[in-house]
C-alpha positions as CSV (number, residue, x, y, z in Angstrom):
1,M,95.0,32.2,-50.1
2,S,97.7,32.4,-47.5
3,K,97.3,30.4,-44.3
4,Q,97.2,32.4,-41.1
5,A,100.0,31.7,-38.7
6,G,99.1,30.2,-35.4
7,H,96.3,27.9,-36.5
8,R,98.5,24.8,-36.5
9,R,99.5,23.3,-33.2
10,S,103.1,22.0,-33.1
11,R,103.5,18.5,-31.7
12,P,105.6,18.2,-28.6
13,P,108.9,16.3,-29.3
14,A,108.5,12.6,-28.8
15,E,109.9,11.4,-25.5
16,P,112.4,8.6,-25.6
17,P,111.1,5.2,-24.4
18,R,111.3,4.8,-20.7
19,P,113.1,1.7,-19.5
20,H,111.4,-0.7,-17.2
21,P,112.3,0.1,-13.6
22,M,114.4,-3.1,-13.3
23,E,116.0,-3.0,-16.7
24,K,119.6,-1.9,-16.7
25,T,121.8,0.0,-19.2
26,M,125.0,-1.5,-20.6
27,T,127.0,0.7,-18.3
28,E,125.0,-0.6,-15.3
29,L,125.6,-4.2,-16.5
30,D,129.3,-3.5,-16.9
31,D,129.4,-2.1,-13.4
32,L,127.7,-5.1,-11.9
33,R,130.1,-7.4,-13.7
34,E,133.0,-5.5,-12.3
35,Q,131.5,-5.6,-8.8
36,V,131.3,-9.3,-9.0
37,R,134.9,-9.6,-10.3
38,T,136.2,-7.3,-7.6
39,R,134.3,-9.2,-4.8
40,Y,135.6,-12.6,-5.8
41,A,139.1,-11.4,-6.5
42,A,139.1,-10.1,-3.0
43,A,137.8,-13.4,-1.6
44,A,140.7,-15.2,-3.4
45,R,143.3,-12.8,-2.0
46,A,141.9,-13.3,1.5
47,V,142.5,-17.0,1.2
48,L,146.0,-16.5,-0.3
49,D,146.7,-14.1,2.6
50,E,145.4,-16.7,5.1
51,R,142.3,-14.7,6.0
52,D,138.7,-15.9,5.8
53,A,137.0,-15.4,2.5
54,A,133.7,-13.5,2.5
55,C,130.6,-15.6,2.0
56,C,127.8,-14.9,-0.3
57,S,125.1,-14.7,2.4
58,P,123.7,-11.2,3.2
59,A,121.8,-12.6,6.1
60,A,124.3,-14.6,8.1
61,D,127.9,-14.2,9.1
62,C,130.1,-16.8,7.4
63,R,131.7,-18.0,10.6
64,T,129.0,-17.7,13.3
65,G,125.7,-17.7,11.5
66,P,123.7,-20.4,9.8
67,R,125.9,-22.2,7.2
68,V,123.9,-21.8,4.0
69,F,126.9,-21.0,1.9
70,G,130.5,-22.3,1.8
71,G,132.6,-25.3,2.3
72,D,130.7,-26.8,5.2
73,L,128.0,-27.8,2.6
74,Y,130.4,-30.6,1.4
75,G,130.6,-33.9,3.2
76,A,133.4,-34.5,5.6
77,A,135.0,-37.1,3.4
78,E,135.1,-34.7,0.5
79,R,136.6,-31.9,2.5
80,A,139.2,-34.3,3.9
81,E,140.6,-35.1,0.4
82,L,141.2,-31.5,-0.6
83,P,143.6,-28.7,0.3
84,A,142.3,-26.5,3.1
85,D,142.4,-23.5,0.9
86,A,140.1,-25.1,-1.6
87,V,137.5,-25.6,1.1
88,T,138.0,-22.2,2.6
89,A,137.6,-20.5,-0.8
90,S,134.3,-22.2,-1.5
91,L,131.5,-19.6,-1.6
92,G,128.8,-21.8,-3.1
93,C,125.4,-22.8,-2.0
94,G,125.6,-26.6,-2.5
95,D,127.6,-29.5,-3.7
96,P,127.1,-29.9,-7.5
97,V,129.5,-32.8,-7.8
98,A,127.4,-34.9,-5.5
99,V,124.4,-34.6,-7.9
100,A,126.2,-34.7,-11.2
101,E,126.7,-38.5,-11.3
102,L,130.1,-38.3,-12.9
103,R,131.6,-41.3,-14.6
104,D,135.1,-42.5,-15.4
105,G,136.6,-40.9,-18.5
106,E,134.1,-38.0,-18.8
107,T,134.9,-34.4,-19.5
108,V,133.5,-31.9,-17.0
109,L,133.2,-28.1,-17.1
110,D,132.7,-26.0,-13.9
111,L,131.3,-22.6,-14.7
112,G,132.7,-20.0,-12.3
113,S,135.2,-22.4,-10.7
114,G,136.6,-20.1,-8.0
115,G,139.2,-21.7,-5.8
116,G,138.7,-25.0,-7.6
117,I,136.9,-27.2,-5.1
118,D,134.4,-28.6,-7.6
119,V,137.0,-29.1,-10.3
120,L,139.3,-31.0,-8.0
121,L,136.4,-33.2,-6.8
122,S,135.3,-33.8,-10.4
123,A,138.8,-34.6,-11.5
124,R,139.0,-37.4,-9.0
125,R,135.5,-38.7,-9.9
126,V,136.3,-38.9,-13.7
127,G,139.7,-40.5,-13.1
128,P,142.9,-40.2,-15.1
129,T,141.2,-40.8,-18.4
130,G,138.8,-37.9,-17.8
131,T,139.3,-34.1,-17.6
132,A,137.8,-31.5,-15.4
133,Y,137.9,-27.9,-16.7
134,G,137.3,-24.8,-14.5
135,L,136.4,-21.5,-16.0
136,D,136.7,-18.3,-14.1
137,M,137.1,-14.6,-15.0
138,T,139.3,-13.6,-12.0
139,D,143.1,-14.0,-12.2
140,E,143.3,-14.3,-8.4
141,M,140.9,-17.2,-8.3
142,L,142.7,-19.0,-11.1
143,T,146.0,-18.6,-9.3
144,L,144.5,-20.0,-6.1
145,A,142.8,-22.9,-8.0
146,R,146.0,-23.9,-9.8
147,A,147.9,-23.8,-6.5
148,N,145.2,-26.1,-4.9
149,A,145.4,-28.5,-7.8
150,A,149.2,-28.7,-7.5
151,E,149.0,-29.2,-3.7
152,A,146.4,-32.0,-4.2
153,G,148.6,-33.7,-6.9
154,I,145.7,-33.6,-9.4
155,A,147.0,-33.7,-13.0
156,N,143.7,-33.9,-15.0
157,A,142.4,-30.5,-13.9
158,R,142.6,-27.5,-16.3
159,F,141.8,-23.9,-15.4
160,L,140.8,-21.4,-18.1
161,K,140.2,-17.7,-17.9
162,G,137.0,-16.4,-19.5
163,A,133.4,-15.5,-19.0
164,I,130.6,-18.0,-18.5
165,E,128.7,-16.1,-21.2
166,A,131.4,-16.9,-23.8
167,V,133.0,-20.3,-22.9
168,P,136.4,-20.7,-24.6
169,L,135.8,-24.4,-25.6
170,P,134.6,-26.0,-28.8
171,A,131.0,-27.0,-29.3
172,G,130.1,-30.5,-28.3
173,S,133.3,-31.1,-26.2
174,I,131.8,-31.5,-22.7
175,D,129.9,-34.4,-21.1
176,V,128.8,-32.6,-17.9
177,V,128.5,-29.0,-17.0
178,I,128.4,-28.1,-13.3
179,S,128.3,-24.8,-11.4
180,N,127.9,-23.8,-7.8
181,C,126.0,-20.6,-7.0
182,V,127.5,-18.6,-10.0
183,I,124.8,-18.3,-12.7
184,N,122.8,-16.0,-10.5
185,L,125.8,-13.6,-10.7
186,S,125.7,-13.4,-14.5
187,V,124.3,-10.3,-16.1
188,D,123.3,-12.3,-19.3
189,K,121.8,-15.6,-18.2
190,P,120.3,-16.5,-21.6
191,A,123.9,-16.4,-23.0
192,V,125.0,-18.7,-20.1
193,F,122.3,-21.2,-20.9
194,A,123.0,-21.0,-24.7
195,E,126.8,-21.5,-24.2
196,T,126.2,-24.4,-21.8
197,Y,124.0,-26.0,-24.4
198,R,126.6,-25.4,-27.1
199,V,129.5,-26.9,-25.4
200,L,127.7,-30.1,-24.3
201,R,127.7,-33.2,-26.4
202,P,124.3,-34.6,-27.4
203,G,123.1,-36.4,-24.4
204,G,125.3,-34.2,-22.2
205,R,124.1,-33.3,-18.7
206,L,123.7,-30.1,-16.6
207,G,124.0,-30.5,-12.8
208,I,124.3,-27.3,-10.9
209,T,123.4,-25.6,-7.6
210,D,122.2,-22.0,-7.6
211,V,120.1,-19.6,-5.6
212,V,116.5,-19.5,-6.9
213,A,113.7,-17.2,-5.9
214,E,110.1,-18.1,-5.3
215,D,107.9,-17.1,-8.2
216,H,106.0,-14.5,-6.3
217,L,109.1,-12.4,-5.7
218,S,109.5,-9.7,-8.3
219,P,113.0,-8.5,-9.4
220,A,112.5,-5.5,-7.1
221,D,111.6,-7.9,-4.2
222,R,114.8,-9.8,-4.7
223,A,116.9,-6.6,-4.8
224,E,115.4,-5.6,-1.5
225,R,116.6,-8.8,0.1
226,G,120.3,-8.5,-0.9
227,E,122.9,-7.2,-3.3
228,Y,123.7,-8.6,-6.7
229,V,127.2,-9.7,-5.4
230,E,125.5,-11.5,-2.5
231,C,123.9,-14.0,-4.9
232,V,120.4,-12.5,-4.3
233,A,119.3,-9.6,-6.5
234,G,120.3,-11.5,-9.7
235,A,118.7,-14.8,-8.7
236,L,116.1,-16.2,-11.2
237,S,112.8,-17.4,-10.1
238,F,111.8,-21.1,-10.4
239,G,109.7,-20.2,-13.4
240,E,112.3,-18.1,-15.0
241,Y,114.9,-20.8,-14.6
242,L,112.6,-23.4,-16.2
243,T,111.8,-21.0,-19.1
244,G,115.5,-20.1,-19.7
245,L,116.7,-23.6,-19.9
246,T,113.8,-24.7,-22.1
247,E,114.4,-21.9,-24.5
248,A,118.0,-22.9,-24.7
249,G,116.9,-26.4,-25.8
250,F,117.3,-28.4,-22.6
251,T,114.9,-31.2,-21.7
252,G,114.3,-33.2,-18.6
253,I,114.6,-30.1,-16.4
254,Q,114.3,-30.6,-12.7
255,I,114.6,-27.8,-10.1
256,T,114.7,-29.1,-6.5
257,P,115.1,-26.7,-3.6
258,T,117.4,-28.0,-0.8
259,H,117.6,-25.3,1.9
260,Q,116.5,-21.7,2.4
261,V,119.1,-18.9,2.1
262,G,116.8,-16.0,2.7
263,G,113.2,-14.9,2.7
264,G,111.7,-16.6,-0.4
265,L,115.1,-17.6,-1.6
266,H,116.4,-21.1,-1.8
267,S,119.5,-23.1,-2.8
268,A,118.4,-25.5,-5.4
269,I,119.7,-28.4,-7.5
270,I,119.1,-27.9,-11.2
271,R,119.4,-30.9,-13.6
272,A,118.8,-30.9,-17.3
273,T,119.9,-32.8,-20.5
274,K,120.8,-31.8,-24.0
275,P,118.8,-34.1,-26.3
276,R,120.7,-36.7,-28.4
C-alpha cells in the first residue's frame, strides 16, 4: 500500500546554538585585543609627544580626580629614581614591585610592561646579577620603555615584544612574575595563567596588582561600569581569579583588595606560588 502524502510532519530545521549573552566570537575578541593595543599605543605616543597619557579609570580624570590609577601610586622615593616619562606612562592600579619581595640575582618578568616603570624598579632590586624582562605587544610602549631604561642607565632590563597569552621565554626560566593592571585586559585569561605557570621555576612566585570585581557583579554588571579598555569590563571576580589560578596549578593564593576603583571594583594584590 502506498502512503498518502501529508501524513508526516516535517521537522523544522534545527537552530544553531545560541551563545551566552556575554560570550564573544573570535572576531569580537580580536576587536577587543586591537582596542587595547590602540589605546595603549596612543598612551605611549602621548608621553613621547610630551602630553599626558590617558589613565585607565572611567570614573575619574587622571589629573584632577581621585588617583586610583597611575604613577602616584608609587612611593616618592621610587618615583625619584626613575625617568619622568616612566612615571607619566604608568597606567597601573598599584605597585607590584613593592609586594614581590625581589632578591638579588633573581630573574623577573613583567607582563604588559608598558613604559617600563616596574621593569626598571625590578632591575634595580635584583641587582646586576639579576635580569628584569618586560613583555608588551605595542611597539610604541617598547620604544618608550627602552628609552627610559637608557636614560636611567639600567643595563639589566630586557624588553620583548609579544602577547602575555604566549610568552616568548623558555619554561622554568623565571623566578618572579609581576604585572600591573594588565591581566584584566586579556581576552584569554586562562592562557595567561597557564603561561605564567609555565615560565616560572618550581617555587617561583607571582606578585601582581589588578582590578578585581566583587563576586556579586555579573559580567554584564561589570560591562555597565566601564569599557574593556578601561580595565573594568574584563575584570575577573575574586572567585574567578582564585579558580583560574588554582586550575593553572598555583598554590598559596592570596587576593587582597587595596583600594576601590569603582562601584564593586577594587585594585587588589594577588600572590601565588608554583609548587616545587
